[in-house]
C-alpha positions in Angstrom: 114.0 94.2 102.9 113.5 94.9 99.7 112.7 98.8 100.5 112.2 101.4 97.9 113.9 105.3 97.7 110.1 106.4 98.2 109.4 104.2 101.2 113.2 104.1 102.5 113.2 100.6 105.7 109.6 100.2 104.2 108.8 97.5 102.3 108.2 98.1 99.1 104.6 98.1 97.5 102.2 96.6 100.3 100.6 94.7 97.3 103.5 92.9 96.3 104.0 95.5 93.9 106.9 97.4 93.6 107.3 100.5 92.8 111.3 101.9 91.6 110.5 105.7 92.7 109.2 107.9 94.4 107.8 109.6 91.0 106.1 106.8 89.4 104.8 106.1 93.5 103.1 109.7 93.2 102.0 109.0 89.4 99.9 106.0 90.7 98.9 107.4 93.7 97.1 110.4 91.8 95.9 108.6 89.5 93.6 106.8 91.3 92.8 109.5 93.2 92.0 111.3 90.5 90.7 109.1 88.3 88.4 107.6 91.5 86.6 111.6 92.2 86.0 111.1 88.4 84.2 108.1 88.6 82.3 109.6 90.9 81.8 113.1 89.8 81.1 111.2 86.1 77.8 108.8 87.5 77.2 112.5 89.5 76.8 114.3 86.5 74.8 111.5 85.0 72.3 111.3 87.1 71.6 114.9 87.4 72.0 115.7 84.2 73.1 113.3 81.3 75.7 111.1 79.7 77.3 114.3 77.4 78.4 115.7 81.2 79.9 111.8 82.6 81.4 112.1 78.9 83.0 115.0 79.7 83.9 114.4 83.3 85.1 111.3 82.4 87.4 113.1 79.2 87.7 116.2 81.8 90.0 114.1 84.1 92.1 112.1 81.9 93.4 114.9 79.9 94.1 116.5 83.2 95.9 113.1 84.5 97.7 112.7 81.1 98.8 116.2 81.9 99.7 116.0 85.3 102.0 112.3 84.8 103.9 112.8 82.2 106.1 115.3 84.1 106.6 112.1 87.3 107.5 109.7 84.5 109.8 111.8 83.2 111.2 112.4 86.7 111.8 109.2 87.7 112.8 108.6 84.2 115.7 111.3 84.7 116.2 111.0 88.2 117.8 107.6 87.8 120.1 109.1 86.5 120.5 111.8 87.9 118.8 113.0 90.5 119.9 116.4 90.9 118.3 117.0 87.4 115.0 115.1 88.1 114.1 119.2 89.5 115.1 121.5 87.3 113.6 118.8 84.0 110.5 118.2 85.4 110.1 122.3 85.2 110.8 122.1 81.8 108.8 119.0 80.4 106.2 121.6 82.1 106.8 124.4 79.9 106.5 121.8 76.7 103.6 120.8 78.3 101.6 124.2 78.6 102.6 124.5 74.7 102.4 121.2 73.5 98.1 120.4 75.4 97.7 124.1 75.3 98.0 123.4 70.7 97.0 119.9 70.7 93.6 120.7 72.5 93.2 123.9 69.9 93.9 121.1 67.0 91.7 119.2 68.7 88.3 122.0 68.6 85.9 121.4 72.0 83.5 117.9 70.7 79.9 118.9 70.2 79.4 116.1 73.1 81.1 118.4 75.2 79.0 119.8 78.8 81.3 122.6 79.3 80.2 123.0 82.8 81.0 119.9 83.8 84.0 119.5 81.4 85.4 123.1 83.1 84.6 122.4 87.0 85.4 118.6 86.9 88.1 120.2 85.4 89.2 122.0 87.9 88.0 119.7 90.6 90.7 117.4 90.0 93.7 119.0 89.7 92.7 120.6 93.0 92.4 117.0 93.9 96.0 115.9 91.4 98.1 118.4 93.3 96.5 118.5 96.6 97.5 113.9 96.7 101.1 115.3 95.5 101.9 117.4 98.0 100.9 115.2 100.6 102.7 113.1 98.5 105.2 114.7 99.2 105.8 115.7 102.8 105.3 111.7 103.6 109.4 111.1 101.7 111.8 111.3 103.6 114.9 112.5 101.1 118.3 113.2 102.8 119.9 116.0 101.3 123.1 116.7 103.2 125.5 113.7 104.2 126.3 113.4 108.1 128.9 113.9 109.2 131.5 111.7 109.0 132.1 110.0 113.0 135.9 110.7 114.3 138.5 110.3 116.5 137.2 113.1 119.0 140.2 115.2 120.9 
């Protein structure tokens, strides 16, 4: 049976898709759910406000997904070579992202078409959705932390 670290003992990818690590599986899952929520919110924004509001929702989704997915991809890349170092690198990348995204958003500025309430509100909602899915995904994983004691002759 072909299994993955994210799903030990289970076949890799029920639809024929193989995820090589917990990190990539979580990146895919969180991206899919967050994007689905963003599409629904964009339709609501378009129906209740205008096309710029829908664009604001989708732009906030791109920012949120890019921000969080970077850490999971780095966790995958580092975790393959040094599983114990993945969490440390995860934290370092988080700090770099905060500074980098802040600088990028300040450099880009606020586009004239952005609807601030829709951008901000849905950005917060998408972060909450991403984090909830990520926590749920991590809670489903059973990773062995300690080696099992070796069974030897007793006596």
